[in-house]
N, C-alpha and C positions, 0 to 999 in steps of 0.2 A: 575726855573725847580724844579719840584718836585720829578721825578725819571728820571732815565736813564737804558739803556739797559746794563746789567750787563758785556755782554758778548764782548762789543765794547772797544777795546784799541786804543790809540792814540799817535802818536809822538807829542813832543812839540818843535816849534821853536820859540827863541824869537826874535824878529825882530831886534835887534842891532847885534846880533849874525850872523843872515843871511846877514845883509849888510857888515858886516865885512867880511864875507867869500866871499861875490862877489868881494869886492875891492881886496883882497887876490888872488882870483882866476884870476883877471886881471893884478894883477902884479907879481905873482909867478907861475900861472898856465901853462897850456900846451893846447894849440888849440886842440879841440876834445876830452878832457878828461872831465869825469863827476864828479861833488863834490856834496855829501851829506852835508847838512847843517841843522842838527836838533838838538835837546836839549841835555844836558848833560847826561839826563837819556834815556833809551830806551823808546820804545812804552810802555806806562803805561794805566792801566784801566781808563776808562773817568770818572768813579767816583772820583776816587783818584785825577783826575786833578780838577774837578769841588769843590771837598770838599777840597783840597789844597787852592784854590782861596778864598772858603766862610771862612776858618779858619784865613788865613793871611788879609783878609778885617775886620776880627774882628764880622763876623756873626756867629749866632749860627746855621742857616739854615744849613742843611747836605742835599746832593741829596740822595735818596735812590736807593738801586739796584731794578731792575725789569726784571724777566726772561721772556723773550717772544719768541714765537714760529714764525721764520720768514715766513714760509709757511701759516701762518693763514692770510686770507683775512682781516680779522680786522686789525691786526698790520699792513700789506701793506698798507692799506688806511688810517691809523692813521700816521704811520711813515714815510711814502714816500719809493720810491725806493732807494734812496742813503743810507738811514740808515738801509733799510734791507739788502742790499749788504754789510754793514759794520756788521751788526748780523753775516752774514755768514762767513765773512773772518775770517781764522784763521792764526794768524801771527806766523812765526817762534820765537824762541828765540836765540839769540837777532832778532829783527824784522828788524833791520838795521844795516849797518855796515859803520860807516862814519871814520874809522881808516886811508883810503888813504887820505881823507880830513884833517883829523889832522895831519897826518905826511907830507903831501905836502905842507899844505898852514899853517900850526902851529894852526891851527883851535882849540879853546877852548872854548867851548860853557858854558855859564852861567847855572849852576845849578838851577833847578826847583824852589827851595823855593827863591833864590836871584831874578831871572827873575820874578817870580810871585810878589814878594813885589814891585820891581820897576813897574810893569805893574798896580797893585792897585793901587800905589802912583799917578802914571800918570792919570789913571781914574777918581781918588779923584779931582787932579788938574784941571781937563778938566769939572768936574762938572757931570761926567756920573756915579758916586756912590757916596754916602755920607759915 
């Protein structure tokens, strides 16, 4: 990926954290309750996410920001409906509050750097990246 819309933010969820939250919800949770199991950090710019992955993987490549007009028909045809929706989305700060999940289930998500390191290591062990 060479460029990514600068306006898009995303929450990050490490799979092992989500699995642990599900098990905790089954053991400690209450029927009908909602639990949010997302990463240690709040939603972060997509560029930060991708460039953190590149850095941890030891790649010199960096994804460049691109400012796009989601109302431009060329942007809509190139990026598609779901990406255009994300370009228009303005999340509050913080974007999400998982305090209830942390307090009720003892949820403690892995920080992005550690989760990304484990993910990169796993991808390498599976032959998906070199």
